[in-house]
Structure formats: C-alpha cells, structure tokens
C-alpha atoms as one frame of an Amber mdcrd trajectory, in Angstrom:
protein
   0.377   0.364  -0.088   2.442   2.193   0.754   4.017   2.556  -2.319   1.051
   4.508  -3.291   2.593   7.107  -1.428   5.189   9.836  -3.230   7.707   8.980
  -1.421   9.659  11.587   0.858  12.613  13.050  -0.267  14.835  14.886   2.605
  16.950  17.945   1.745  14.799  20.802   0.775  12.875  23.621   1.959   9.542
  24.427   2.666   8.051  26.737   0.316   5.735  29.491   0.846   4.164  32.647
   0.216   5.081  34.841   2.468   2.991  37.880   3.655   5.099  40.363   5.100
   2.771  43.373   4.106   3.732  46.110   6.784   5.913  44.244   8.855   9.942
  45.112   9.588  12.334  44.630   7.869  15.947  45.536   8.910  18.243  44.970
   4.938  22.670  45.307   6.817  23.940  46.486   3.966  23.891  48.582   1.453
  25.117  47.038  -1.572  23.811  45.479  -4.628  23.060  41.865  -2.683  21.420
  44.871  -0.275  19.855  46.570  -3.414  18.308  42.952  -4.723  16.547  41.739
  -1.672  14.988  45.466  -0.754  13.715  45.119  -4.142  12.132  41.996  -2.617
  10.276  43.137   0.401   9.807  46.653  -1.073   7.186  43.974  -3.148   5.916
  42.842  -0.912   4.823  45.634   1.429   7.211  45.416   3.977   9.118  48.390
   5.835  12.213  48.234   5.490  14.651  49.858   7.290  18.397  49.958   5.692
  21.304  50.015   8.506  25.063  50.577   6.434  27.839  53.786   5.826  26.947
  55.696   3.393  30.040  54.988   1.497  29.107  51.397   1.202  25.348  52.356
  -1.120  25.998  50.996  -4.670  23.805  53.901  -6.660  20.285  51.873  -6.126
  19.702  51.528  -2.575  21.522  55.200  -2.519  17.732  55.729  -5.194  15.543
  54.195  -2.526  16.905  56.364   0.258  16.934  59.271  -1.780  13.273  58.600
  -2.269  12.327  57.854   0.744  11.370  54.271  -0.150  13.389  52.933   3.434
  14.375  54.715   6.576  18.020  54.474   6.551  20.817  54.845   9.595  23.910
  55.933   7.938  26.403  53.664  10.427  27.159  49.767  11.260  24.677  47.856
  12.881  24.488  47.410  16.602  23.296  45.098  18.555  19.932  47.935  18.968
  18.534  47.890  15.349  16.935  44.175  16.310  14.916  46.201  18.291  11.030
  45.554  17.228  11.985  43.465  14.205  10.303  40.530  11.953  12.965  40.142
   9.893  16.581  40.257   9.299  18.395  40.452   5.604  22.768  40.484   6.101
  24.519  41.674   3.113  28.353  42.748   3.742  31.435  41.838   3.483  32.466
  40.668   6.816  31.883  36.984   7.423  32.164  37.299  11.354  30.144  40.826
  11.595  27.276  38.653   9.869  27.567  35.733  11.757  27.142  37.788  15.148
  24.225  39.362  13.602  22.368  35.733  13.122  23.667  34.740  16.540  22.014
  37.540  18.002  18.627  36.872  15.633  19.146  32.885  16.995  18.479  34.876
  20.704  15.613  36.769  19.205  13.394  34.532  17.471  14.193  36.884  14.483
  14.372  35.296  11.149  17.274  35.662   9.217  19.292  35.565   6.159  22.313
  36.222   6.063  23.887  36.618   2.196  25.930  33.288   0.964  25.871  31.516
   4.433  23.717  28.975   3.448  23.975  27.811   7.100  23.236  31.067   8.877
  20.212  31.156   6.770  16.575  30.807   8.455  15.275  30.691   4.930  16.603
  31.491   1.669  16.270  34.047  -2.149  14.815  31.784  -5.030  15.299  33.457
  -8.402  11.442  35.194  -9.364   9.568  35.521 -12.006   7.546  37.741 -11.776
   3.926  38.756 -14.028   2.000  41.251 -11.796   0.308  38.779  -9.621   1.980
  35.778 -10.650   5.110  34.852  -9.020   6.927  31.779  -9.727  10.541  30.864
  -7.655  12.983  28.581  -7.560  15.503  27.447  -5.523  17.933  25.221  -5.268
  18.003  25.411  -1.625  21.383  27.144  -1.433  23.464  25.354  -3.256  23.194
  27.560  -7.099  21.364  31.002  -7.051  23.166  31.046 -10.799  21.502  28.175
 -12.298  18.298  28.578 -10.199  18.470  32.601 -12.570  18.647  30.384 -15.248
  15.794  27.325 -14.579  13.210  30.626 -13.940  14.069  32.055 -17.296  13.591
  29.027 -19.090  10.482  28.752 -17.284   9.259  32.526 -17.984  10.452  31.807
 -22.071   7.633  29.013 -22.279   5.037  31.348 -20.488   1.877  33.041 -22.686
   2.792  36.627 -22.640  -0.800  36.929 -21.459  -1.153  35.315 -18.144  -0.442
  38.261 -15.547  -3.937  39.491 -16.934  -5.509  36.387 -16.992  -4.696  35.799
 -13.639  -6.016  39.214 -12.360  -9.207  39.077 -13.977  -9.772  35.390 -12.546
  -9.133  37.616  -9.517 -11.268  40.275  -9.661 -13.788  37.954 -10.573 -13.204
  35.716  -7.458 -13.528  38.934  -5.281 -16.996  39.829  -7.051 -17.893  36.034
  -6.520 -17.461  36.469  -2.458 -20.057  39.340  -2.777 -22.519  37.256  -4.438
 -22.196  34.030  -2.428 -20.768  34.975   1.008 -21.598  31.882   3.292 -18.574
  29.703   4.486 -20.700  26.930   3.462 -20.049  28.207  -0.219 -16.771  27.604
   0.262 -16.752  24.468  -1.750 -18.950  25.184  -4.635 -16.971  28.543  -5.220
 -13.839  26.889  -5.209 -15.616  24.025  -7.697 -17.179  26.537 -10.182 -13.993
  29.090 -10.061 -12.050  25.707 -11.751 -14.491  25.236 -14.377 -13.963  28.845
 -15.293 -10.471  28.997 -15.312 -10.742  25.469 -17.782 -13.159  26.150 -19.786
 -11.599  29.760 -20.904  -8.272  29.966 -22.525  -5.998  32.966 -21.606  -6.918
  35.045 -24.430 -10.807  35.067 -23.444  -9.941  35.549 -19.481  -8.131  38.655
 -20.515 -10.692  39.954 -22.642 -13.062  39.852 -20.154 -14.527  42.599 -18.791
 -17.248  43.854 -15.935 -20.123  42.972 -17.780 -18.799  39.766 -18.749 -17.613
  39.321 -15.401 -21.583  40.020 -14.092 -23.199  37.374 -16.725 -21.015  34.619
 -15.779 -22.315  35.595 -11.911 -25.561  34.569 -13.216 -24.906  31.612 -13.906
 -22.772  30.161 -10.648 -26.220  29.240  -8.755 -27.458  26.686 -11.307 -23.451
  25.276 -11.231 -23.635  25.953 -14.712 -20.394  27.878 -16.591 -21.701  29.500
 -20.342 -18.490  29.564 -22.908 -16.966  33.357 -23.655 -18.664  33.615 -27.036
 -22.242  32.657 -25.322 -21.769  34.805 -22.623 -20.691  37.911 -25.598 -24.214
  36.448 -26.921 -26.019  37.690 -23.761 -27.623  33.893 -22.529 -29.594  34.078
 -20.195 -28.656  31.658 -16.862 -30.804  28.225 -17.798 -32.211  29.192 -20.276
 -31.902  27.057 -23.782 -33.096  28.278 -27.569 -31.629  28.205 -31.344 -29.265
  30.563 -32.667 -28.934  30.339 -36.372 -25.058  30.725 -36.152 -24.445  28.357
 -33.414 -26.721  25.817 -33.465 -28.719  24.630 -30.123 -27.165  26.014 -26.655
C-alpha cells in the first residue's frame, strides 16, 4: 500500500508565499546584493530599514533612500537595531560580523537570511519571475543561485505573454463571486465553480473578460454552470436553452 504514496525527499525547503505586508524588515548592508533584497521585500509591501555607512551604498540603494522608499541609518549595525524587527537580511562583506548578527537573531527568535552563508539562513531567496500577481520562484536550496536564475528564465520563456493579465481578471471575478455567495458553506462550491471557469475559458478569453462579462457569468453560479465565452458575449440567460442560426442549439 505504501508504494501508492510519493516518496519523502529530504534536503529540501518548505517553499511558501510569506506575507510580510506591514512587517518591519531590517537590511544590514547597502551593496548590490542588499539592493536585490530590498526590492524583494518592498515588492511585498514590507517596511524596510537599511543600516549601512553611506560609503557602502550602491546607486540603487542610494536611490531608494533618497526617494524615501526605505528608512535609513548611516552607520554600522548595532544590536539595538533588532528592536521591533520582524525579519533581518544581511548582505555585508564581513563573515564575522554577519555571524554575530545571525547569533543575535537566533537569541531573539527573529528569522534571518545571511547572504551567501546557507548554514546561517532561516530561509532562502530564490530566483523569481514576476508578471503582475503571478510569482514563480526557483530555489536550489543554497546550492546554485546562478543556476536557479537560468532555470527561472527558461520557465518564464515558455509562459504565455498574457498570463499575468488573465490572473488579474480571475482575481477580480473571485472577489465579485464572494459578494454574490459570501457564506462559508458556499466555499467548496465557489472553488469548484472557479476551477470550471479557469478550465473552460482560454487565457485569451480570460484577458478579454470585462465587468459586464463577469456580471453575466456570475448569473450562472447558482445553477452551477459555466457557459462559453461566446455565449456570454451573445447574452445567454442562465438556465435558458435556445436556438441561434449561427451556432445551433445551446
């Protein structure tokens, strides 16, 4: 019986979409690696504080500071910088100082990532493809960041150009559906119906879907039906079967 189950493959990481919106993230360092880390957490709507001497800032980090996208402390790291912090990211060319930061984070139970030192990381940054709401991360669990980037680009090259727009439209439809059927008991039916929509409509059709189309489509939720894109555009009424000379019975 056990042969029916997938085998356990140790050595991996638990890949999650970590919601850090509004969380306080401390970035120690201001070079190129720090710039990438800063952008990652800003994209996730975190509140970022950068601690680094001004002499160590690269152009991108200086730009973020000048445009007040992050808070900035012009000096080297001090233990008091960890007060009130939810996450720490270090990117400095000083292994001993980085290890000290990590030890302090462990004492305070603050999740930390020490750049280029996998054993001193509570989590890893992967190579991420972003298209609107779509995010795809490739991780090598600290073994080969450059290879992760190569794999990510190959995956992105095979994605439809309009996948991000299609996902945005589906998200809008889901929010409208929750207003039509807000009850928790409707949860399983909502999920099944949305799955039918995603399977029945092409990406191109989902991209073309407008508010009127969504309202018409939602009319088919109660009878648990999903008409085609063409029928929605023709103005089919829920539950009515008719005859159209061009399309036949529908």
